[in-house]
PyMOL Python script that loads the backbone (N, CA, C, O; Angstrom):
from pymol import cmd

cmd.read_pdbstr("""\
ATOM      1  N   MET A   1     126.231  72.990  99.016  1.00  0.00           N
ATOM      2  CA  MET A   1     126.355  72.153  97.863  1.00  0.00           C
ATOM      3  C   MET A   1     125.980  70.652  98.556  1.00  0.00           C
ATOM      4  O   MET A   1     126.246  70.258  99.692  1.00  0.00           O
ATOM      5  N   SER A   2     125.276  69.971  97.476  1.00  0.00           N
ATOM      6  CA  SER A   2     124.812  68.498  98.107  1.00  0.00           C
ATOM      7  C   SER A   2     126.363  67.561  98.009  1.00  0.00           C
ATOM      8  O   SER A   2     127.226  67.793  97.161  1.00  0.00           O
ATOM      9  N   ASP A   3     126.461  66.501  99.056  1.00  0.00           N
ATOM     10  CA  ASP A   3     127.240  65.769  98.859  1.00  0.00           C
ATOM     11  C   ASP A   3     126.810  64.400  98.499  1.00  0.00           C
ATOM     12  O   ASP A   3     127.282  63.479  99.165  1.00  0.00           O
ATOM     13  N   ASP A   4     126.001  64.140  97.563  1.00  0.00           N
ATOM     14  CA  ASP A   4     125.670  63.149  96.999  1.00  0.00           C
ATOM     15  C   ASP A   4     126.656  62.145  96.364  1.00  0.00           C
ATOM     16  O   ASP A   4     126.458  60.934  96.464  1.00  0.00           O
ATOM     17  N   THR A   5     127.762  62.675  95.686  1.00  0.00           N
ATOM     18  CA  THR A   5     128.675  61.409  95.239  1.00  0.00           C
ATOM     19  C   THR A   5     129.526  60.694  96.357  1.00  0.00           C
ATOM     20  O   THR A   5     130.221  59.736  96.020  1.00  0.00           O
ATOM     21  N   THR A   6     129.509  61.069  97.541  1.00  0.00           N
ATOM     22  CA  THR A   6     129.911  60.230  98.768  1.00  0.00           C
ATOM     23  C   THR A   6     129.022  59.474  99.350  1.00  0.00           C
ATOM     24  O   THR A   6     129.490  58.486  99.916  1.00  0.00           O
ATOM     25  N   ALA A   7     127.714  59.640  99.403  1.00  0.00           N
ATOM     26  CA  ALA A   7     126.523  59.212 100.176  1.00  0.00           C
ATOM     27  C   ALA A   7     126.400  57.689  99.840  1.00  0.00           C
ATOM     28  O   ALA A   7     126.650  57.189  98.743  1.00  0.00           O
ATOM     29  N   ARG A   8     126.011  57.091 100.861  1.00  0.00           N
ATOM     30  CA  ARG A   8     125.629  55.775 100.596  1.00  0.00           C
ATOM     31  C   ARG A   8     124.220  55.804 100.523  1.00  0.00           C
ATOM     32  O   ARG A   8     123.544  56.698 101.031  1.00  0.00           O
ATOM     33  N   TYR A   9     123.744  54.795  99.868  1.00  0.00           N
ATOM     34  CA  TYR A   9     122.360  54.664  99.405  1.00  0.00           C
ATOM     35  C   TYR A   9     121.787  53.327  99.910  1.00  0.00           C
ATOM     36  O   TYR A   9     122.591  52.407 100.058  1.00  0.00           O
ATOM     37  N   LEU A  10     120.597  53.133 100.169  1.00  0.00           N
ATOM     38  CA  LEU A  10     120.068  51.967 100.631  1.00  0.00           C
ATOM     39  C   LEU A  10     118.719  51.671  99.591  1.00  0.00           C
ATOM     40  O   LEU A  10     118.086  52.603  99.095  1.00  0.00           O
ATOM     41  N   PRO A  11     118.410  50.333  99.363  1.00  0.00           N
ATOM     42  CA  PRO A  11     117.206  50.144  98.743  1.00  0.00           C
ATOM     43  C   PRO A  11     115.884  50.399  99.538  1.00  0.00           C
ATOM     44  O   PRO A  11     115.933  50.478 100.766  1.00  0.00           O
ATOM     45  N   VAL A  12     114.834  50.514  98.938  1.00  0.00           N
ATOM     46  CA  VAL A  12     113.519  50.945  99.762  1.00  0.00           C
ATOM     47  C   VAL A  12     113.310  50.038 100.629  1.00  0.00           C
ATOM     48  O   VAL A  12     113.007  50.475 101.740  1.00  0.00           O
ATOM     49  N   SER A  13     113.381  48.529 100.484  1.00  0.00           N
ATOM     50  CA  SER A  13     113.009  47.755 101.411  1.00  0.00           C
ATOM     51  C   SER A  13     113.853  47.923 102.879  1.00  0.00           C
ATOM     52  O   SER A  13     113.339  47.883 103.998  1.00  0.00           O
ATOM     53  N   LYS A  14     115.318  48.126 102.556  1.00  0.00           N
ATOM     54  CA  LYS A  14     116.060  48.287 103.542  1.00  0.00           C
ATOM     55  C   LYS A  14     115.977  49.503 104.607  1.00  0.00           C
ATOM     56  O   LYS A  14     116.115  49.418 105.827  1.00  0.00           O
ATOM     57  N   ALA A  15     115.751  50.498 103.938  1.00  0.00           N
ATOM     58  CA  ALA A  15     115.205  51.639 104.488  1.00  0.00           C
ATOM     59  C   ALA A  15     113.760  51.801 105.286  1.00  0.00           C
ATOM     60  O   ALA A  15     113.518  52.619 106.173  1.00  0.00           O
ATOM     61  N   ALA A  16     113.000  50.954 104.818  1.00  0.00           N
ATOM     62  CA  ALA A  16     111.582  50.835 105.339  1.00  0.00           C
ATOM     63  C   ALA A  16     111.941  49.994 106.806  1.00  0.00           C
ATOM     64  O   ALA A  16     111.488  50.381 107.883  1.00  0.00           O
ATOM     65  N   ALA A  17     112.630  49.049 106.701  1.00  0.00           N
ATOM     66  CA  ALA A  17     112.967  48.109 107.997  1.00  0.00           C
ATOM     67  C   ALA A  17     113.560  49.157 109.080  1.00  0.00           C
ATOM     68  O   ALA A  17     113.285  49.186 110.280  1.00  0.00           O
ATOM     69  N   LEU A  18     114.409  49.983 108.396  1.00  0.00           N
ATOM     70  CA  LEU A  18     115.221  50.992 109.416  1.00  0.00           C
ATOM     71  C   LEU A  18     114.042  51.695 109.897  1.00  0.00           C
ATOM     72  O   LEU A  18     114.059  51.852 111.118  1.00  0.00           O
ATOM     73  N   LEU A  19     113.169  52.097 109.383  1.00  0.00           N
ATOM     74  CA  LEU A  19     112.214  53.229 109.595  1.00  0.00           C
ATOM     75  C   LEU A  19     111.293  52.725 110.356  1.00  0.00           C
ATOM     76  O   LEU A  19     110.784  53.520 111.147  1.00  0.00           O
ATOM     77  N   GLY A  20     110.787  51.281 110.372  1.00  0.00           N
ATOM     78  CA  GLY A  20     109.809  50.864 110.883  1.00  0.00           C
ATOM     79  C   GLY A  20     108.520  50.904 110.279  1.00  0.00           C
ATOM     80  O   GLY A  20     107.463  50.752 110.891  1.00  0.00           O
ATOM     81  N   VAL A  21     108.654  51.136 108.933  1.00  0.00           N
ATOM     82  CA  VAL A  21     107.126  51.119 108.194  1.00  0.00           C
ATOM     83  C   VAL A  21     107.258  50.428 106.956  1.00  0.00           C
ATOM     84  O   VAL A  21     108.366  50.218 106.462  1.00  0.00           O
ATOM     85  N   HIS A  22     106.190  50.061 106.424  1.00  0.00           N
ATOM     86  CA  HIS A  22     106.279  48.990 105.406  1.00  0.00           C
ATOM     87  C   HIS A  22     106.826  49.557 104.137  1.00  0.00           C
ATOM     88  O   HIS A  22     106.831  50.756 103.858  1.00  0.00           O
ATOM     89  N   ARG A  23     107.234  48.698 103.476  1.00  0.00           N
ATOM     90  CA  ARG A  23     108.203  49.297 102.170  1.00  0.00           C
ATOM     91  C   ARG A  23     107.157  49.711 101.148  1.00  0.00           C
ATOM     92  O   ARG A  23     107.426  50.641 100.387  1.00  0.00           O
ATOM     93  N   THR A  24     105.922  49.058 101.069  1.00  0.00           N
ATOM     94  CA  THR A  24     104.930  49.930 100.278  1.00  0.00           C
ATOM     95  C   THR A  24     104.545  51.373 100.552  1.00  0.00           C
ATOM     96  O   THR A  24     104.303  52.194  99.668  1.00  0.00           O
ATOM     97  N   THR A  25     104.510  51.614 101.900  1.00  0.00           N
ATOM     98  CA  THR A  25     104.517  52.722 102.213  1.00  0.00           C
ATOM     99  C   THR A  25     105.472  54.005 101.937  1.00  0.00           C
ATOM    100  O   THR A  25     105.145  55.150 101.625  1.00  0.00           O
ATOM    101  N   LEU A  26     106.761  53.445 102.152  1.00  0.00           N
ATOM    102  CA  LEU A  26     107.777  54.017 102.073  1.00  0.00           C
ATOM    103  C   LEU A  26     107.969  54.277 100.316  1.00  0.00           C
ATOM    104  O   LEU A  26     108.231  55.426  99.960  1.00  0.00           O
ATOM    105  N   ALA A  27     107.862  53.435  99.500  1.00  0.00           N
ATOM    106  CA  ALA A  27     107.847  53.459  98.088  1.00  0.00           C
ATOM    107  C   ALA A  27     106.795  54.269  97.491  1.00  0.00           C
ATOM    108  O   ALA A  27     106.916  54.685  96.338  1.00  0.00           O
ATOM    109  N   ARG A  28     105.670  54.543  98.270  1.00  0.00           N
ATOM    110  CA  ARG A  28     104.421  55.422  97.832  1.00  0.00           C
ATOM    111  C   ARG A  28     105.105  57.043  98.120  1.00  0.00           C
ATOM    112  O   ARG A  28     105.141  57.976  97.319  1.00  0.00           O
ATOM    113  N   ALA A  29     105.585  57.007  99.455  1.00  0.00           N
ATOM    114  CA  ALA A  29     106.018  58.445  99.720  1.00  0.00           C
ATOM    115  C   ALA A  29     107.257  58.831  98.858  1.00  0.00           C
ATOM    116  O   ALA A  29     107.416  60.032  98.641  1.00  0.00           O
ATOM    117  N   VAL A  30     108.211  57.883  98.308  1.00  0.00           N
ATOM    118  CA  VAL A  30     109.132  58.261  97.342  1.00  0.00           C
ATOM    119  C   VAL A  30     108.644  58.522  96.137  1.00  0.00           C
ATOM    120  O   VAL A  30     109.267  59.318  95.434  1.00  0.00           O
ATOM    121  N   ARG A  31     107.376  57.884  95.617  1.00  0.00           N
ATOM    122  CA  ARG A  31     106.639  57.994  94.385  1.00  0.00           C
ATOM    123  C   ARG A  31     106.282  59.597  94.188  1.00  0.00           C
ATOM    124  O   ARG A  31     106.482  60.285  93.188  1.00  0.00           O
ATOM    125  N   GLU A  32     105.725  59.956  95.380  1.00  0.00           N
ATOM    126  CA  GLU A  32     105.041  61.373  95.712  1.00  0.00           C
ATOM    127  C   GLU A  32     105.956  62.353  95.332  1.00  0.00           C
ATOM    128  O   GLU A  32     105.771  63.273  94.535  1.00  0.00           O
ATOM    129  N   GLY A  33     107.287  61.992  96.174  1.00  0.00           N
ATOM    130  CA  GLY A  33     108.085  62.954  96.318  1.00  0.00           C
ATOM    131  C   GLY A  33     108.307  63.658  97.602  1.00  0.00           C
ATOM    132  O   GLY A  33     109.048  64.636  97.701  1.00  0.00           O
ATOM    133  N   SER A  34     107.683  63.165  98.526  1.00  0.00           N
ATOM    134  CA  SER A  34     108.011  63.553  99.937  1.00  0.00           C
ATOM    135  C   SER A  34     109.108  62.982 100.520  1.00  0.00           C
ATOM    136  O   SER A  34     109.592  63.418 101.565  1.00  0.00           O
ATOM    137  N   PHE A  35     109.563  61.984  99.888  1.00  0.00           N
ATOM    138  CA  PHE A  35     110.768  61.578 100.741  1.00  0.00           C
ATOM    139  C   PHE A  35     112.193  61.365  99.344  1.00  0.00           C
ATOM    140  O   PHE A  35     112.153  60.612  98.371  1.00  0.00           O
ATOM    141  N   PRO A  36     113.228  62.255  99.722  1.00  0.00           N
ATOM    142  CA  PRO A  36     114.182  62.421  98.525  1.00  0.00           C
ATOM    143  C   PRO A  36     114.808  61.010  98.238  1.00  0.00           C
ATOM    144  O   PRO A  36     115.099  60.272  99.180  1.00  0.00           O
ATOM    145  N   SER A  37     115.013  60.640  96.940  1.00  0.00           N
ATOM    146  CA  SER A  37     115.693  59.373  96.432  1.00  0.00           C
ATOM    147  C   SER A  37     116.328  59.380  95.096  1.00  0.00           C
ATOM    148  O   SER A  37     116.162  60.422  94.463  1.00  0.00           O
ATOM    149  N   ARG A  38     117.031  58.430  94.518  1.00  0.00           N
ATOM    150  CA  ARG A  38     117.566  58.404  93.820  1.00  0.00           C
ATOM    151  C   ARG A  38     117.549  57.144  92.705  1.00  0.00           C
ATOM    152  O   ARG A  38     117.734  56.029  93.193  1.00  0.00           O
ATOM    153  N   GLN A  39     117.405  57.198  91.684  1.00  0.00           N
ATOM    154  CA  GLN A  39     117.312  55.856  90.677  1.00  0.00           C
ATOM    155  C   GLN A  39     118.878  55.654  90.491  1.00  0.00           C
ATOM    156  O   GLN A  39     119.679  56.543  90.205  1.00  0.00           O
ATOM    157  N   ILE A  40     119.163  54.283  90.714  1.00  0.00           N
ATOM    158  CA  ILE A  40     120.591  53.730  90.668  1.00  0.00           C
ATOM    159  C   ILE A  40     120.217  52.177  89.849  1.00  0.00           C
ATOM    160  O   ILE A  40     119.821  51.178  90.449  1.00  0.00           O
ATOM    161  N   GLY A  41     120.434  52.260  88.461  1.00  0.00           N
ATOM    162  CA  GLY A  41     119.800  51.421  87.793  1.00  0.00           C
ATOM    163  C   GLY A  41     118.457  51.097  87.668  1.00  0.00           C
ATOM    164  O   GLY A  41     117.786  52.002  87.173  1.00  0.00           O
ATOM    165  N   LYS A  42     117.784  49.959  87.998  1.00  0.00           N
ATOM    166  CA  LYS A  42     116.494  49.786  87.905  1.00  0.00           C
ATOM    167  C   LYS A  42     115.606  50.105  89.205  1.00  0.00           C
ATOM    168  O   LYS A  42     114.379  50.194  89.262  1.00  0.00           O
ATOM    169  N   ARG A  43     116.596  50.260  90.281  1.00  0.00           N
ATOM    170  CA  ARG A  43     116.098  50.498  91.738  1.00  0.00           C
ATOM    171  C   ARG A  43     115.974  51.924  92.260  1.00  0.00           C
ATOM    172  O   ARG A  43     116.874  52.726  92.014  1.00  0.00           O
ATOM    173  N   ARG A  44     114.820  52.308  93.026  1.00  0.00           N
ATOM    174  CA  ARG A  44     115.089  53.522  93.539  1.00  0.00           C
ATOM    175  C   ARG A  44     115.762  53.182  94.914  1.00  0.00           C
ATOM    176  O   ARG A  44     115.540  52.144  95.537  1.00  0.00           O
ATOM    177  N   MET A  45     116.705  54.288  95.357  1.00  0.00           N
ATOM    178  CA  MET A  45     117.577  54.049  96.503  1.00  0.00           C
ATOM    179  C   MET A  45     117.097  55.401  97.265  1.00  0.00           C
ATOM    180  O   MET A  45     116.599  56.403  96.753  1.00  0.00           O
ATOM    181  N   VAL A  46     117.363  55.171  98.515  1.00  0.00           N
ATOM    182  CA  VAL A  46     117.069  56.260  99.350  1.00  0.00           C
ATOM    183  C   VAL A  46     118.666  56.803 100.062  1.00  0.00           C
ATOM    184  O   VAL A  46     119.471  55.952 100.439  1.00  0.00           O
ATOM    185  N   ALA A  47     118.877  57.830 100.141  1.00  0.00           N
ATOM    186  CA  ALA A  47     120.250  58.121 101.154  1.00  0.00           C
ATOM    187  C   ALA A  47     120.205  57.701 102.385  1.00  0.00           C
ATOM    188  O   ALA A  47     119.257  57.962 103.125  1.00  0.00           O
ATOM    189  N   GLU A  48     121.281  56.967 102.759  1.00  0.00           N
ATOM    190  CA  GLU A  48     121.163  56.568 104.135  1.00  0.00           C
ATOM    191  C   GLU A  48     121.258  57.588 105.251  1.00  0.00           C
ATOM    192  O   GLU A  48     120.753  57.366 106.352  1.00  0.00           O
ATOM    193  N   ARG A  49     121.889  58.681 104.974  1.00  0.00           N
ATOM    194  CA  ARG A  49     121.724  59.947 106.044  1.00  0.00           C
ATOM    195  C   ARG A  49     120.082  60.541 105.964  1.00  0.00           C
ATOM    196  O   ARG A  49     119.578  61.227 106.853  1.00  0.00           O
ATOM    197  N   ASP A  50     119.466  60.165 104.851  1.00  0.00           N
ATOM    198  CA  ASP A  50     117.957  60.690 105.113  1.00  0.00           C
ATOM    199  C   ASP A  50     117.273  59.842 105.965  1.00  0.00           C
ATOM    200  O   ASP A  50     116.477  60.329 106.768  1.00  0.00           O
ATOM    201  N   VAL A  51     117.516  58.275 105.898  1.00  0.00           N
ATOM    202  CA  VAL A  51     116.689  57.367 106.644  1.00  0.00           C
ATOM    203  C   VAL A  51     117.437  57.886 108.070  1.00  0.00           C
ATOM    204  O   VAL A  51     116.642  58.450 108.822  1.00  0.00           O
ATOM    205  N   ILE A  52     118.503  57.816 108.461  1.00  0.00           N
ATOM    206  CA  ILE A  52     118.796  57.743 109.733  1.00  0.00           C
ATOM    207  C   ILE A  52     118.661  59.010 110.502  1.00  0.00           C
ATOM    208  O   ILE A  52     118.906  59.071 111.707  1.00  0.00           O
ATOM    209  N   GLY A  53     118.255  60.047 109.765  1.00  0.00           N
ATOM    210  CA  GLY A  53     117.828  61.447 110.117  1.00  0.00           C
ATOM    211  C   GLY A  53     116.307  61.592 110.521  1.00  0.00           C
ATOM    212  O   GLY A  53     115.877  62.324 111.412  1.00  0.00           O
ATOM    213  N   ARG A  54     115.666  60.862 109.803  1.00  0.00           N
ATOM    214  CA  ARG A  54     114.270  60.369 110.129  1.00  0.00           C
ATOM    215  C   ARG A  54     113.697  59.597 110.888  1.00  0.00           C
ATOM    216  O   ARG A  54     112.514  59.688 111.217  1.00  0.00           O
ATOM    217  N   GLY A  55     114.575  58.653 111.288  1.00  0.00           N
ATOM    218  CA  GLY A  55     114.490  57.293 112.111  1.00  0.00           C
ATOM    219  C   GLY A  55     114.540  57.671 113.462  1.00  0.00           C
ATOM    220  O   GLY A  55     113.865  57.020 114.260  1.00  0.00           O
ATOM    221  N   GLN A  56     115.336  58.769 113.923  1.00  0.00           N
ATOM    222  CA  GLN A  56     115.375  59.338 115.469  1.00  0.00           C
ATOM    223  C   GLN A  56     114.000  60.034 115.743  1.00  0.00           C
ATOM    224  O   GLN A  56     113.774  60.546 116.839  1.00  0.00           O
TER     225      GLN A  56
END
""", "prot")
cmd.dss("prot")
cmd.show_as("cartoon", "prot")
cmd.util.cbc("prot")
cmd.orient("prot")
């Protein structure tokens, strides 16, 4: 079962900085569905655990 209720989320711009890619590149991946995300308010947010896992 997913633990999304306690997951911390980062905006696309901060997640892109941590991954070392341009925010537009990450935004495109989110839009295409190849990077999991969640919409919180008007912003697309990426789970911090997904960013940390892919950044290594």
